Short mmCIF file of the C-alpha atoms (twelve columns), coordinates in Angstrom:
data_MODEL
# 
_entry.id   MODEL 
# 
loop_
_atom_site.group_PDB 
_atom_site.id 
_atom_site.type_symbol 
_atom_site.label_atom_id 
_atom_site.label_alt_id 
_atom_site.label_comp_id 
_atom_site.label_asym_id 
_atom_site.label_seq_id 
_atom_site.Cartn_x 
_atom_site.Cartn_y 
_atom_site.Cartn_z 
_atom_site.pdbx_PDB_model_num 
ATOM 1  C CA . MET A 1  7.327  263.632 84.858  1 
ATOM 2  C CA . ASN A 2  8.193  261.702 88.044  1 
ATOM 3  C CA . GLU A 3  10.770 263.243 90.316  1 
ATOM 4  C CA . GLU A 4  12.973 260.639 91.983  1 
ATOM 5  C CA . SER A 5  14.142 261.195 95.520  1 
ATOM 6  C CA . THR A 6  17.895 261.397 96.053  1 
ATOM 7  C CA . SER A 7  17.703 260.972 99.824  1 
ATOM 8  C CA . ALA A 8  18.777 257.763 101.549 1 
ATOM 9  C CA . PRO A 9  16.105 255.125 102.082 1 
ATOM 10 C CA . VAL A 10 14.278 255.427 105.375 1 
ATOM 11 C CA . ILE A 11 14.554 252.475 107.742 1 
ATOM 12 C CA . GLU A 12 11.486 251.797 109.844 1 
ATOM 13 C CA . PHE A 13 12.503 250.849 113.389 1 
ATOM 14 C CA . PRO A 14 12.373 248.417 115.060 1 
ATOM 15 C CA . CYS A 15 13.461 245.997 112.355 1 
ATOM 16 C CA . SER A 16 15.622 242.969 111.699 1 
ATOM 17 C CA . TYR A 17 18.986 244.321 110.564 1 
ATOM 18 C CA . PRO A 18 22.139 242.568 109.372 1 
ATOM 19 C CA . ILE A 19 25.535 243.800 110.508 1 
ATOM 20 C CA . LYS A 20 28.803 242.527 109.048 1 
ATOM 21 C CA . VAL A 21 32.099 242.663 110.915 1 
ATOM 22 C CA . VAL A 22 35.332 241.950 109.024 1 
ATOM 23 C CA . ALA A 23 38.073 241.094 111.487 1 
ATOM 24 C CA . ASN A 24 41.241 239.115 112.061 1 
ATOM 25 C CA . SER A 25 40.414 235.413 112.227 1 
ATOM 26 C CA . HIS A 26 40.438 234.157 115.798 1 
ATOM 27 C CA . PRO A 27 38.760 231.206 117.544 1 
ATOM 28 C CA . GLU A 28 36.908 233.603 119.872 1 
ATOM 29 C CA . LEU A 29 35.845 236.113 117.191 1 
ATOM 30 C CA . VAL A 30 32.198 235.078 116.975 1 
ATOM 31 C CA . ALA A 31 31.829 234.964 120.756 1 
ATOM 32 C CA . ARG A 32 33.318 238.465 121.064 1 
ATOM 33 C CA . VAL A 33 31.040 239.914 118.369 1 
ATOM 34 C CA . VAL A 34 27.963 238.221 119.863 1 
ATOM 35 C CA . THR A 35 28.827 239.534 123.350 1 
ATOM 36 C CA . ILE A 36 29.137 243.104 122.049 1 
ATOM 37 C CA . LEU A 37 25.901 242.890 120.066 1 
ATOM 38 C CA . GLN A 38 24.009 241.413 123.033 1 
ATOM 39 C CA . GLY A 39 24.611 244.740 124.763 1 
ATOM 40 C CA . TYR A 40 22.365 246.285 122.108 1 
ATOM 41 C CA . ASP A 41 19.941 243.400 121.494 1 
ATOM 42 C CA . ALA A 42 19.558 240.708 124.163 1 
ATOM 43 C CA . THR A 43 18.062 238.279 121.609 1 
ATOM 44 C CA . VAL A 44 21.347 237.968 119.679 1 
ATOM 45 C CA . SER A 45 22.751 234.451 119.839 1 
ATOM 46 C CA . SER A 46 25.252 232.348 117.908 1 
ATOM 47 C CA . ASP A 47 22.448 230.790 115.829 1 
ATOM 48 C CA . LYS A 48 21.928 234.213 114.176 1 
ATOM 49 C CA . VAL A 49 25.571 234.298 113.008 1 
ATOM 50 C CA . LYS A 50 27.093 233.476 109.632 1 
ATOM 51 C CA . GLU A 51 30.873 233.199 109.294 1 
ATOM 52 C CA . ARG A 52 32.879 233.429 106.110 1 
ATOM 53 C CA . PRO A 53 36.666 233.099 106.240 1 
ATOM 54 C CA . SER A 54 38.885 234.803 103.659 1 
ATOM 55 C CA . ARG A 55 40.649 232.676 101.063 1 
ATOM 56 C CA . LYS A 56 43.876 232.539 103.069 1 
ATOM 57 C CA . GLY A 57 42.063 232.383 106.411 1 
ATOM 58 C CA . ASN A 58 43.602 235.569 107.802 1 
ATOM 59 C CA . TYR A 59 40.264 237.381 108.057 1 
ATOM 60 C CA . THR A 60 36.698 236.379 108.802 1 
ATOM 61 C CA . ALA A 61 33.474 238.152 107.896 1 
ATOM 62 C CA . VAL A 62 30.867 237.690 110.616 1 
ATOM 63 C CA . THR A 63 27.280 238.606 109.722 1 
ATOM 64 C CA . VAL A 64 24.689 238.815 112.494 1 
ATOM 65 C CA . GLN A 65 20.950 239.531 112.304 1 
ATOM 66 C CA . PHE A 66 19.713 241.620 115.232 1 
ATOM 67 C CA . ILE A 67 16.813 243.888 116.121 1 
ATOM 68 C CA . ALA A 68 17.684 247.504 115.352 1 
ATOM 69 C CA . THR A 69 15.741 249.981 117.457 1 
ATOM 70 C CA . GLY A 70 17.003 253.243 115.994 1 
ATOM 71 C CA . GLU A 71 19.824 255.282 114.532 1 
ATOM 72 C CA . PRO A 72 21.461 256.031 117.925 1 
ATOM 73 C CA . GLN A 73 21.709 252.281 118.653 1 
ATOM 74 C CA . LEU A 74 23.302 251.588 115.254 1 
ATOM 75 C CA . LYS A 75 25.822 254.427 115.603 1 
ATOM 76 C CA . ALA A 76 26.827 253.324 119.116 1 
ATOM 77 C CA . MET A 77 27.177 249.686 118.052 1 
ATOM 78 C CA . PHE A 78 29.288 250.543 115.000 1 
ATOM 79 C CA . ALA A 79 31.491 252.829 117.117 1 
ATOM 80 C CA . GLU A 80 32.010 250.186 119.825 1 
ATOM 81 C CA . LEU A 81 32.908 247.485 117.302 1 
ATOM 82 C CA . LYS A 82 35.371 249.808 115.544 1 
ATOM 83 C CA . THR A 83 37.270 250.460 118.797 1 
ATOM 84 C CA . HIS A 84 38.627 246.898 118.814 1 
ATOM 85 C CA . SER A 85 42.020 246.452 117.122 1 
ATOM 86 C CA . TRP A 86 41.018 243.123 115.558 1 
ATOM 87 C CA . VAL A 87 38.122 244.722 113.630 1 
ATOM 88 C CA . HIS A 88 38.931 246.058 110.162 1 
ATOM 89 C CA . MET A 89 35.457 247.015 108.900 1 
ATOM 90 C CA . VAL A 90 31.879 247.223 110.131 1 
ATOM 91 C CA . LEU A 91 29.176 247.286 107.479 1 
# 
């Protein structure tokens, strides 16, 4: 009988990692998110960004691919993004 592991999957760093930010729609949203993420990965640029506005246009989901180097980097990045009042969720 095979015993399945119940622990979370292990991420091997460094790796390409997507982060999604759901925030109030604003013309400068992508630039702000890219600027924050560049503090953690200098290779982040607007060509690595996908935007998806909500049906009514009040919110925008911004997904960015970046190079994750470890758990401390991810935790710091999530925490910094969450400090901004325009951000509703970071996934």
